PDB file with SEQRES, HELIX, SHEET and CRYST1 records, atoms N, CA, C and O in Angstrom:
SEQRES   1 A   77  MET THR ALA LEU GLN ILE ARG SER VAL PRO ASP ASP LEU          
SEQRES   2 A   77  HIS ARG ARG LEU LYS ALA ARG ALA ALA GLN ARG GLY GLN          
SEQRES   3 A   77  SER LEU SER GLU TYR ALA ILE GLU ILE LEU ARG ARG ALA          
SEQRES   4 A   77  ALA ASP THR PRO THR VAL GLU GLU LEU THR GLU ARG ILE          
SEQRES   5 A   77  ARG SER ARG GLY ALA ALA GLY ASP ALA SER THR ALA GLU          
SEQRES   6 A   77  VAL VAL ALA LEU ILE ARG SER ASP ARG ASP GLY ARG              
HELIX    1 AA1 ASP A   11  GLN A   23  1                                  13    
HELIX    2 AA2 LEU A   28  ASP A   41  1                                  14    
HELIX    3 AA3 VAL A   45  ARG A   53  1                                   9    
HELIX    4 AA4 THR A   63  ASP A   75  1                                  13    
CRYST1    1.000    1.000    1.000  90.00  90.00  90.00 P 1           1          
ATOM      1  N   MET A   1     101.708  76.719 111.384  1.00  0.00           N  
ATOM      2  CA  MET A   1     100.559  77.023 110.577  1.00  0.00           C  
ATOM      3  C   MET A   1      99.974  75.724 110.027  1.00  0.00           C  
ATOM      4  O   MET A   1     100.710  74.783 109.728  1.00  0.00           O  
ATOM      5  N   THR A   2      98.670  75.678 109.898  1.00  0.00           N  
ATOM      6  CA  THR A   2      97.977  74.489 109.430  1.00  0.00           C  
ATOM      7  C   THR A   2      97.685  74.584 107.940  1.00  0.00           C  
ATOM      8  O   THR A   2      97.451  75.673 107.416  1.00  0.00           O  
ATOM      9  N   ALA A   3      97.700  73.458 107.268  1.00  0.00           N  
ATOM     10  CA  ALA A   3      97.349  73.406 105.848  1.00  0.00           C  
ATOM     11  C   ALA A   3      95.870  73.053 105.726  1.00  0.00           C  
ATOM     12  O   ALA A   3      95.324  72.320 106.550  1.00  0.00           O  
ATOM     13  N   LEU A   4      95.238  73.580 104.695  1.00  0.00           N  
ATOM     14  CA  LEU A   4      93.832  73.305 104.428  1.00  0.00           C  
ATOM     15  C   LEU A   4      93.707  72.898 102.972  1.00  0.00           C  
ATOM     16  O   LEU A   4      94.165  73.612 102.080  1.00  0.00           O  
ATOM     17  N   GLN A   5      93.097  71.768 102.735  1.00  0.00           N  
ATOM     18  CA  GLN A   5      92.905  71.292 101.370  1.00  0.00           C  
ATOM     19  C   GLN A   5      91.410  71.282 101.079  1.00  0.00           C  
ATOM     20  O   GLN A   5      90.619  70.771 101.871  1.00  0.00           O  
ATOM     21  N   ILE A   6      91.030  71.847  99.945  1.00  0.00           N  
ATOM     22  CA  ILE A   6      89.629  71.864  99.543  1.00  0.00           C  
ATOM     23  C   ILE A   6      89.505  71.026  98.282  1.00  0.00           C  
ATOM     24  O   ILE A   6      90.134  71.315  97.264  1.00  0.00           O  
ATOM     25  N   ARG A   7      88.699  69.998  98.361  1.00  0.00           N  
ATOM     26  CA  ARG A   7      88.540  69.083  97.226  1.00  0.00           C  
ATOM     27  C   ARG A   7      87.298  69.427  96.419  1.00  0.00           C  
ATOM     28  O   ARG A   7      86.380  70.092  96.899  1.00  0.00           O  
ATOM     29  N   SER A   8      87.297  68.960  95.195  1.00  0.00           N  
ATOM     30  CA  SER A   8      86.138  69.059  94.296  1.00  0.00           C  
ATOM     31  C   SER A   8      85.702  70.500  94.036  1.00  0.00           C  
ATOM     32  O   SER A   8      84.507  70.791  93.972  1.00  0.00           O  
ATOM     33  N   VAL A   9      86.667  71.392  93.889  1.00  0.00           N  
ATOM     34  CA  VAL A   9      86.352  72.771  93.536  1.00  0.00           C  
ATOM     35  C   VAL A   9      86.001  72.792  92.050  1.00  0.00           C  
ATOM     36  O   VAL A   9      86.801  72.353  91.224  1.00  0.00           O  
ATOM     37  N   PRO A  10      84.819  73.295  91.699  1.00  0.00           N  
ATOM     38  CA  PRO A  10      84.451  73.350  90.283  1.00  0.00           C  
ATOM     39  C   PRO A  10      85.480  74.157  89.479  1.00  0.00           C  
ATOM     40  O   PRO A  10      86.002  75.166  89.952  1.00  0.00           O  
ATOM     41  N   ASP A  11      85.756  73.694  88.269  1.00  0.00           N  
ATOM     42  CA  ASP A  11      86.768  74.339  87.423  1.00  0.00           C  
ATOM     43  C   ASP A  11      86.497  75.827  87.230  1.00  0.00           C  
ATOM     44  O   ASP A  11      87.414  76.644  87.306  1.00  0.00           O  
ATOM     45  N   ASP A  12      85.233  76.177  86.980  1.00  0.00           N  
ATOM     46  CA  ASP A  12      84.882  77.577  86.744  1.00  0.00           C  
ATOM     47  C   ASP A  12      85.174  78.432  87.980  1.00  0.00           C  
ATOM     48  O   ASP A  12      85.705  79.536  87.860  1.00  0.00           O  
ATOM     49  N   LEU A  13      84.832  77.932  89.146  1.00  0.00           N  
ATOM     50  CA  LEU A  13      85.098  78.660  90.387  1.00  0.00           C  
ATOM     51  C   LEU A  13      86.599  78.828  90.587  1.00  0.00           C  
ATOM     52  O   LEU A  13      87.054  79.908  90.965  1.00  0.00           O  
ATOM     53  N   HIS A  14      87.359  77.791  90.344  1.00  0.00           N  
ATOM     54  CA  HIS A  14      88.818  77.853  90.477  1.00  0.00           C  
ATOM     55  C   HIS A  14      89.395  78.919  89.548  1.00  0.00           C  
ATOM     56  O   HIS A  14      90.250  79.706  89.954  1.00  0.00           O  
ATOM     57  N   ARG A  15      88.926  78.941  88.305  1.00  0.00           N  
ATOM     58  CA  ARG A  15      89.414  79.937  87.332  1.00  0.00           C  
ATOM     59  C   ARG A  15      89.105  81.357  87.794  1.00  0.00           C  
ATOM     60  O   ARG A  15      89.959  82.241  87.724  1.00  0.00           O  
ATOM     61  N   ARG A  16      87.874  81.570  88.268  1.00  0.00           N  
ATOM     62  CA  ARG A  16      87.477  82.917  88.700  1.00  0.00           C  
ATOM     63  C   ARG A  16      88.271  83.374  89.920  1.00  0.00           C  
ATOM     64  O   ARG A  16      88.707  84.523  89.984  1.00  0.00           O  
ATOM     65  N   LEU A  17      88.458  82.484  90.880  1.00  0.00           N  
ATOM     66  CA  LEU A  17      89.235  82.843  92.070  1.00  0.00           C  
ATOM     67  C   LEU A  17      90.689  83.127  91.713  1.00  0.00           C  
ATOM     68  O   LEU A  17      91.290  84.071  92.226  1.00  0.00           O  
ATOM     69  N   LYS A  18      91.241  82.312  90.839  1.00  0.00           N  
ATOM     70  CA  LYS A  18      92.627  82.498  90.414  1.00  0.00           C  
ATOM     71  C   LYS A  18      92.788  83.841  89.686  1.00  0.00           C  
ATOM     72  O   LYS A  18      93.780  84.542  89.881  1.00  0.00           O  
ATOM     73  N   ALA A  19      91.808  84.190  88.850  1.00  0.00           N  
ATOM     74  CA  ALA A  19      91.850  85.464  88.127  1.00  0.00           C  
ATOM     75  C   ALA A  19      91.761  86.645  89.092  1.00  0.00           C  
ATOM     76  O   ALA A  19      92.488  87.627  88.944  1.00  0.00           O  
ATOM     77  N   ARG A  20      90.883  86.551  90.067  1.00  0.00           N  
ATOM     78  CA  ARG A  20      90.756  87.636  91.045  1.00  0.00           C  
ATOM     79  C   ARG A  20      92.029  87.781  91.871  1.00  0.00           C  
ATOM     80  O   ARG A  20      92.463  88.895  92.162  1.00  0.00           O  
ATOM     81  N   ALA A  21      92.614  86.670  92.242  1.00  0.00           N  
ATOM     82  CA  ALA A  21      93.876  86.716  92.991  1.00  0.00           C  
ATOM     83  C   ALA A  21      94.945  87.413  92.157  1.00  0.00           C  
ATOM     84  O   ALA A  21      95.680  88.262  92.663  1.00  0.00           O  
ATOM     85  N   ALA A  22      95.030  87.055  90.886  1.00  0.00           N  
ATOM     86  CA  ALA A  22      96.031  87.659  89.995  1.00  0.00           C  
ATOM     87  C   ALA A  22      95.798  89.162  89.859  1.00  0.00           C  
ATOM     88  O   ALA A  22      96.755  89.936  89.842  1.00  0.00           O  
ATOM     89  N   GLN A  23      94.538  89.580  89.763  1.00  0.00           N  
ATOM     90  CA  GLN A  23      94.220  91.009  89.664  1.00  0.00           C  
ATOM     91  C   GLN A  23      94.717  91.777  90.884  1.00  0.00           C  
ATOM     92  O   GLN A  23      95.066  92.954  90.786  1.00  0.00           O  
ATOM     93  N   ARG A  24      94.746  91.113  92.016  1.00  0.00           N  
ATOM     94  CA  ARG A  24      95.180  91.749  93.261  1.00  0.00           C  
ATOM     95  C   ARG A  24      96.670  91.541  93.524  1.00  0.00           C  
ATOM     96  O   ARG A  24      97.201  92.017  94.527  1.00  0.00           O  
ATOM     97  N   GLY A  25      97.338  90.833  92.624  1.00  0.00           N  
ATOM     98  CA  GLY A  25      98.759  90.559  92.811  1.00  0.00           C  
ATOM     99  C   GLY A  25      99.016  89.558  93.927  1.00  0.00           C  
ATOM    100  O   GLY A  25     100.046  89.615  94.600  1.00  0.00           O  
ATOM    101  N   GLN A  26      98.071  88.639  94.120  1.00  0.00           N  
ATOM    102  CA  GLN A  26      98.185  87.641  95.179  1.00  0.00           C  
ATOM    103  C   GLN A  26      98.194  86.248  94.576  1.00  0.00           C  
ATOM    104  O   GLN A  26      97.743  86.026  93.452  1.00  0.00           O  
ATOM    105  N   SER A  27      98.717  85.323  95.353  1.00  0.00           N  
ATOM    106  CA  SER A  27      98.592  83.921  94.964  1.00  0.00           C  
ATOM    107  C   SER A  27      97.170  83.485  95.296  1.00  0.00           C  
ATOM    108  O   SER A  27      96.464  84.156  96.048  1.00  0.00           O  
ATOM    109  N   LEU A  28      96.765  82.368  94.733  1.00  0.00           N  
ATOM    110  CA  LEU A  28      95.441  81.836  95.035  1.00  0.00           C  
ATOM    111  C   LEU A  28      95.325  81.539  96.527  1.00  0.00           C  
ATOM    112  O   LEU A  28      94.278  81.785  97.126  1.00  0.00           O  
ATOM    113  N   SER A  29      96.378  81.018  97.126  1.00  0.00           N  
ATOM    114  CA  SER A  29      96.366  80.722  98.570  1.00  0.00           C  
ATOM    115  C   SER A  29      96.184  81.990  99.400  1.00  0.00           C  
ATOM    116  O   SER A  29      95.387  82.009 100.338  1.00  0.00           O  
ATOM    117  N   GLU A  30      96.916  83.043  99.059  1.00  0.00           N  
ATOM    118  CA  GLU A  30      96.790  84.308  99.794  1.00  0.00           C  
ATOM    119  C   GLU A  30      95.377  84.863  99.686  1.00  0.00           C  
ATOM    120  O   GLU A  30      94.797  85.321 100.670  1.00  0.00           O  
ATOM    121  N   TYR A  31      94.834  84.815  98.479  1.00  0.00           N  
ATOM    122  CA  TYR A  31      93.480  85.328  98.249  1.00  0.00           C  
ATOM    123  C   TYR A  31      92.452  84.497  99.011  1.00  0.00           C  
ATOM    124  O   TYR A  31      91.538  85.053  99.619  1.00  0.00           O  
ATOM    125  N   ALA A  32      92.590  83.183  98.987  1.00  0.00           N  
ATOM    126  CA  ALA A  32      91.658  82.303  99.699  1.00  0.00           C  
ATOM    127  C   ALA A  32      91.719  82.552 101.206  1.00  0.00           C  
ATOM    128  O   ALA A  32      90.685  82.560 101.874  1.00  0.00           O  
ATOM    129  N   ILE A  33      92.914  82.753 101.739  1.00  0.00           N  
ATOM    130  CA  ILE A  33      93.054  83.040 103.173  1.00  0.00           C  
ATOM    131  C   ILE A  33      92.354  84.350 103.516  1.00  0.00           C  
ATOM    132  O   ILE A  33      91.698  84.454 104.552  1.00  0.00           O  
ATOM    133  N   GLU A  34      92.492  85.345 102.648  1.00  0.00           N  
ATOM    134  CA  GLU A  34      91.832  86.631 102.875  1.00  0.00           C  
ATOM    135  C   GLU A  34      90.308  86.457 102.907  1.00  0.00           C  
ATOM    136  O   GLU A  34      89.635  87.010 103.777  1.00  0.00           O  
ATOM    137  N   ILE A  35      89.776  85.695 101.964  1.00  0.00           N  
ATOM    138  CA  ILE A  35      88.331  85.443 101.917  1.00  0.00           C  
ATOM    139  C   ILE A  35      87.880  84.696 103.172  1.00  0.00           C  
ATOM    140  O   ILE A  35      86.869  85.050 103.779  1.00  0.00           O  
ATOM    141  N   LEU A  36      88.622  83.675 103.553  1.00  0.00           N  
ATOM    142  CA  LEU A  36      88.271  82.896 104.742  1.00  0.00           C  
ATOM    143  C   LEU A  36      88.358  83.745 106.010  1.00  0.00           C  
ATOM    144  O   LEU A  36      87.516  83.619 106.899  1.00  0.00           O  
ATOM    145  N   ARG A  37      89.362  84.599 106.097  1.00  0.00           N  
ATOM    146  CA  ARG A  37      89.510  85.473 107.271  1.00  0.00           C  
ATOM    147  C   ARG A  37      88.315  86.412 107.382  1.00  0.00           C  
ATOM    148  O   ARG A  37      87.752  86.578 108.464  1.00  0.00           O  
ATOM    149  N   ARG A  38      87.925  87.029 106.261  1.00  0.00           N  
ATOM    150  CA  ARG A  38      86.768  87.931 106.280  1.00  0.00           C  
ATOM    151  C   ARG A  38      85.504  87.190 106.699  1.00  0.00           C  
ATOM    152  O   ARG A  38      84.710  87.701 107.488  1.00  0.00           O  
ATOM    153  N   ALA A  39      85.320  85.980 106.166  1.00  0.00           N  
ATOM    154  CA  ALA A  39      84.140  85.182 106.515  1.00  0.00           C  
ATOM    155  C   ALA A  39      84.134  84.839 108.002  1.00  0.00           C  
ATOM    156  O   ALA A  39      83.089  84.901 108.650  1.00  0.00           O  
ATOM    157  N   ALA A  40      85.282  84.482 108.537  1.00  0.00           N  
ATOM    158  CA  ALA A  40      85.371  84.115 109.955  1.00  0.00           C  
ATOM    159  C   ALA A  40      85.184  85.327 110.868  1.00  0.00           C  
ATOM    160  O   ALA A  40      84.679  85.192 111.983  1.00  0.00           O  
ATOM    161  N   ASP A  41      85.587  86.506 110.402  1.00  0.00           N  
ATOM    162  CA  ASP A  41      85.478  87.721 111.207  1.00  0.00           C  
ATOM    163  C   ASP A  41      84.088  88.350 111.162  1.00  0.00           C  
ATOM    164  O   ASP A  41      83.761  89.183 112.008  1.00  0.00           O  
ATOM    165  N   THR A  42      83.270  87.964 110.189  1.00  0.00           N  
ATOM    166  CA  THR A  42      81.929  88.519 110.056  1.00  0.00           C  
ATOM    167  C   THR A  42      80.991  87.817 111.030  1.00  0.00           C  
ATOM    168  O   THR A  42      80.857  86.594 110.992  1.00  0.00           O  
ATOM    169  N   PRO A  43      80.336  88.590 111.907  1.00  0.00           N  
ATOM    170  CA  PRO A  43      79.438  87.947 112.860  1.00  0.00           C  
ATOM    171  C   PRO A  43      78.233  87.317 112.157  1.00  0.00           C  
ATOM    172  O   PRO A  43      77.732  87.835 111.159  1.00  0.00           O  
ATOM    173  N   THR A  44      77.788  86.198 112.701  1.00  0.00           N  
ATOM    174  CA  THR A  44      76.603  85.534 112.162  1.00  0.00           C  
ATOM    175  C   THR A  44      75.357  86.260 112.654  1.00  0.00           C  
ATOM    176  O   THR A  44      75.426  87.078 113.572  1.00  0.00           O  
ATOM    177  N   VAL A  45      74.225  85.957 112.041  1.00  0.00           N  
ATOM    178  CA  VAL A  45      72.956  86.535 112.484  1.00  0.00           C  
ATOM    179  C   VAL A  45      72.722  86.177 113.951  1.00  0.00           C  
ATOM    180  O   VAL A  45      72.269  87.009 114.737  1.00  0.00           O  
ATOM    181  N   GLU A  46      73.036  84.936 114.310  1.00  0.00           N  
ATOM    182  CA  GLU A  46      72.849  84.499 115.692  1.00  0.00           C  
ATOM    183  C   GLU A  46      73.723  85.310 116.651  1.00  0.00           C  
ATOM    184  O   GLU A  46      73.270  85.697 117.728  1.00  0.00           O  
ATOM    185  N   GLU A  47      74.970  85.564 116.261  1.00  0.00           N  
ATOM    186  CA  GLU A  47      75.866  86.350 117.110  1.00  0.00           C  
ATOM    187  C   GLU A  47      75.369  87.786 117.255  1.00  0.00           C  
ATOM    188  O   GLU A  47      75.419  88.354 118.346  1.00  0.00           O  
ATOM    189  N   LEU A  48      74.893  88.372 116.164  1.00  0.00           N  
ATOM    190  CA  LEU A  48      74.351  89.727 116.226  1.00  0.00           C  
ATOM    191  C   LEU A  48      73.108  89.772 117.100  1.00  0.00           C  
ATOM    192  O   LEU A  48      72.933  90.692 117.899  1.00  0.00           O  
ATOM    193  N   THR A  49      72.246  88.775 116.944  1.00  0.00           N  
ATOM    194  CA  THR A  49      71.024  88.705 117.748  1.00  0.00           C  
ATOM    195  C   THR A  49      71.372  88.595 119.225  1.00  0.00           C  
ATOM    196  O   THR A  49      70.778  89.281 120.056  1.00  0.00           O  
ATOM    197  N   GLU A  50      72.325  87.741 119.555  1.00  0.00           N  
ATOM    198  CA  GLU A  50      72.733  87.575 120.949  1.00  0.00           C  
ATOM    199  C   GLU A  50      73.332  88.867 121.496  1.00  0.00           C  
ATOM    200  O   GLU A  50      73.090  89.228 122.648  1.00  0.00           O  
ATOM    201  N   ARG A  51      74.101  89.551 120.681  1.00  0.00           N  
ATOM    202  CA  ARG A  51      74.690  90.822 121.103  1.00  0.00           C  
ATOM    203  C   ARG A  51      73.591  91.828 121.450  1.00  0.00           C  
ATOM    204  O   ARG A  51      73.681  92.547 122.446  1.00  0.00           O  
ATOM    205  N   ILE A  52      72.560  91.865 120.615  1.00  0.00           N  
ATOM    206  CA  ILE A  52      71.443  92.781 120.854  1.00  0.00           C  
ATOM    207  C   ILE A  52      70.673  92.353 122.101  1.00  0.00           C  
ATOM    208  O   ILE A  52      70.335  93.187 122.941  1.00  0.00           O  
ATOM    209  N   ARG A  53      70.394  91.054 122.221  1.00  0.00           N  
ATOM    210  CA  ARG A  53      69.657  90.541 123.390  1.00  0.00           C  
ATOM    211  C   ARG A  53      70.409  90.799 124.690  1.00  0.00           C  
ATOM    212  O   ARG A  53      69.801  91.100 125.717  1.00  0.00           O  
ATOM    213  N   SER A  54      71.720  90.682 124.643  1.00  0.00           N  
ATOM    214  CA  SER A  54      72.513  90.838 125.863  1.00  0.00           C  
ATOM    215  C   SER A  54      72.464  92.260 126.408  1.00  0.00           C  
ATOM    216  O   SER A  54      72.864  92.511 127.545  1.00  0.00           O  
ATOM    217  N   ARG A  55      71.986  93.160 125.617  1.00  0.00           N  
ATOM    218  CA  ARG A  55      71.887  94.553 126.062  1.00  0.00           C  
ATOM    219  C   ARG A  55      70.635  94.794 126.899  1.00  0.00           C  
ATOM    220  O   ARG A  55      70.453  95.880 127.449  1.00  0.00           O  
ATOM    221  N   GLY A  56      69.772  93.785 126.996  1.00  0.00           N  
ATOM    222  CA  GLY A  56      68.595  93.885 127.848  1.00  0.00           C  
ATOM    223  C   GLY A  56      67.376  94.393 127.111  1.00  0.00           C  
ATOM    224  O   GLY A  56      67.458  94.867 125.978  1.00  0.00           O  
ATOM    225  N   ALA A  57      66.232  94.280 127.790  1.00  0.00           N  
ATOM    226  CA  ALA A  57      64.953  94.661 127.183  1.00  0.00           C  
ATOM    227  C   ALA A  57      64.934  96.136 126.819  1.00  0.00           C  
ATOM    228  O   ALA A  57      64.534  96.505 125.715  1.00  0.00           O  
ATOM    229  N   ALA A  58      65.370  96.984 127.754  1.00  0.00           N  
ATOM    230  CA  ALA A  58      65.389  98.414 127.463  1.00  0.00           C  
ATOM    231  C   ALA A  58      66.467  98.707 126.437  1.00  0.00           C  
ATOM    232  O   ALA A  58      66.316  99.578 125.580  1.00  0.00           O  
ATOM    233  N   GLY A  59      67.549  97.966 126.543  1.00  0.00           N  
ATOM    234  CA  GLY A  59      68.628  98.078 125.563  1.00  0.00           C  
ATOM    235  C   GLY A  59      69.409  99.366 125.671  1.00  0.00           C  
ATOM    236  O   GLY A  59      68.851 100.450 125.842  1.00  0.00           O  
ATOM    237  N   ASP A  60      70.694  99.219 125.567  1.00  0.00           N  
ATOM    238  CA  ASP A  60      71.572 100.380 125.545  1.00  0.00           C  
ATOM    239  C   ASP A  60      71.883 100.783 124.111  1.00  0.00           C  
ATOM    240  O   ASP A  60      72.526 101.804 123.865  1.00  0.00           O  
ATOM    241  N   ALA A  61      71.417  99.966 123.166  1.00  0.00           N  
ATOM    242  CA  ALA A  61      71.733 100.218 121.760  1.00  0.00           C  
ATOM    243  C   ALA A  61      70.839 101.323 121.211  1.00  0.00           C  
ATOM    244  O   ALA A  61      69.625 101.330 121.415  1.00  0.00           O  
ATOM    245  N   SER A  62      71.466 102.243 120.519  1.00  0.00           N  
ATOM    246  CA  SER A  62      70.693 103.280 119.843  1.00  0.00           C  
ATOM    247  C   SER A  62      70.167 102.714 118.536  1.00  0.00           C  
ATOM    248  O   SER A  62      70.627 101.672 118.068  1.00  0.00           O  
ATOM    249  N   THR A  63      69.219 103.393 117.961  1.00  0.00           N  
ATOM    250  CA  THR A  63      68.688 102.969 116.667  1.00  0.00           C  
ATOM    251  C   THR A  63      69.807 102.899 115.642  1.00  0.00           C  
ATOM    252  O   THR A  63      69.849 101.979 114.825  1.00  0.00           O  
ATOM    253  N   ALA A  64      70.702 103.858 115.683  1.00  0.00           N  
ATOM    254  CA  ALA A  64      71.816 103.886 114.728  1.00  0.00           C  
ATOM    255  C   ALA A  64      72.707 102.659 114.885  1.00  0.00           C  
ATOM    256  O   ALA A  64      73.195 102.119 113.892  1.00  0.00           O  
ATOM    257  N   GLU A  65      72.925 102.211 116.126  1.00  0.00           N  
ATOM    258  CA  GLU A  65      73.751 101.024 116.355  1.00  0.00           C  
ATOM    259  C   GLU A  65      73.075  99.763 115.831  1.00  0.00           C  
ATOM    260  O   GLU A  65      73.728  98.897 115.248  1.00  0.00           O  
ATOM    261  N   VAL A  66      71.768  99.664 116.041  1.00  0.00           N  
ATOM    262  CA  VAL A  66      71.029  98.501 115.542  1.00  0.00           C  
ATOM    263  C   VAL A  66      71.068  98.478 114.024  1.00  0.00           C  
ATOM    264  O   VAL A  66      71.300  97.429 113.422  1.00  0.00           O  
ATOM    265  N   VAL A  67      70.844  99.621 113.408  1.00  0.00           N  
ATOM    266  CA  VAL A  67      70.894  99.710 111.946  1.00  0.00           C  
ATOM    267  C   VAL A  67      72.288  99.338 111.451  1.00  0.00           C  
ATOM    268  O   VAL A  67      72.416  98.632 110.451  1.00  0.00           O  
ATOM    269  N   ALA A  68      73.328  99.798 112.130  1.00  0.00           N  
ATOM    270  CA  ALA A  68      74.709  99.477 111.737  1.00  0.00           C  
ATOM    271  C   ALA A  68      74.973  97.981 111.838  1.00  0.00           C  
ATOM    272  O   ALA A  68      75.630  97.413 110.965  1.00  0.00           O  
ATOM    273  N   LEU A  69      74.473  97.332 112.890  1.00  0.00           N  
ATOM    274  CA  LEU A  69      74.647  95.883 113.032  1.00  0.00           C  
ATOM    275  C   LEU A  69      73.945  95.130 111.906  1.00  0.00           C  
ATOM    276  O   LEU A  69      74.498  94.185 111.344  1.00  0.00           O  
ATOM    277  N   ILE A  70      72.737  95.549 111.583  1.00  0.00           N  
ATOM    278  CA  ILE A  70      71.989  94.890 110.501  1.00  0.00           C  
ATOM    279  C   ILE A  70      72.699  95.094 109.176  1.00  0.00           C  
ATOM    280  O   ILE A  70      72.830  94.156 108.389  1.00  0.00           O  
ATOM    281  N   ARG A  71      73.160  96.315 108.921  1.00  0.00           N  
ATOM    282  CA  ARG A  71      73.882  96.582 107.668  1.00  0.00           C  
ATOM    283  C   ARG A  71      75.161  95.764 107.585  1.00  0.00           C  
ATOM    284  O   ARG A  71      75.504  95.239 106.526  1.00  0.00           O  
ATOM    285  N   SER A  72      75.859  95.659 108.699  1.00  0.00           N  
ATOM    286  CA  SER A  72      77.087  94.871 108.744  1.00  0.00           C  
ATOM    287  C   SER A  72      76.806  93.425 108.374  1.00  0.00           C  
ATOM    288  O   SER A  72      77.560  92.809 107.620  1.00  0.00           O  
ATOM    289  N   ASP A  73      75.729  92.893 108.903  1.00  0.00           N  
ATOM    290  CA  ASP A  73      75.356  91.513 108.584  1.00  0.00           C  
ATOM    291  C   ASP A  73      75.001  91.376 107.111  1.00  0.00           C  
ATOM    292  O   ASP A  73      75.440  90.433 106.452  1.00  0.00           O  
ATOM    293  N   ARG A  74      74.220  92.298 106.595  1.00  0.00           N  
ATOM    294  CA  ARG A  74      73.818  92.232 105.183  1.00  0.00           C  
ATOM    295  C   ARG A  74      75.013  92.368 104.249  1.00  0.00           C  
ATOM    296  O   ARG A  74      75.094  91.673 103.236  1.00  0.00           O  
ATOM    297  N   ASP A  75      75.936  93.254 104.583  1.00  0.00           N  
ATOM    298  CA  ASP A  75      77.121  93.460 103.745  1.00  0.00           C  
ATOM    299  C   ASP A  75      78.008  92.229 103.715  1.00  0.00           C  
ATOM    300  O   ASP A  75      78.749  92.015 102.756  1.00  0.00           O  
ATOM    301  N   GLY A  76      77.935  91.420 104.764  1.00  0.00           N  
ATOM    302  CA  GLY A  76      78.746  90.214 104.836  1.00  0.00           C  
ATOM    303  C   GLY A  76      78.227  89.067 104.002  1.00  0.00           C  
ATOM    304  O   GLY A  76      78.915  88.059 103.843  1.00  0.00           O  
ATOM    305  N   ARG A  77      77.041  89.198 103.470  1.00  0.00           N  
ATOM    306  CA  ARG A  77      76.446  88.109 102.678  1.00  0.00           C  
ATOM    307  C   ARG A  77      76.895  88.141 101.258  1.00  0.00           C  
ATOM    308  O   ARG A  77      76.486  87.295 100.462  1.00  0.00           O  
TER     309      ARG A  77                                                      
END                                                                             
């Protein structure tokens, strides 16, 4: 496993993250890994756009699927 060091974290941000981790019964490291994992797993706008484009002009995507992709992107922000 690789170590990751983040420098110059503002004190207020550190306090808030530490408090949230404690509320969840996690260490700050565990909580940070969870946040980073979610961020890495969330598709970018570019990835969503490419996914839609790859379906072709006529598209196999239903309106509901397109709406779900857009909502997924918005929820990730």
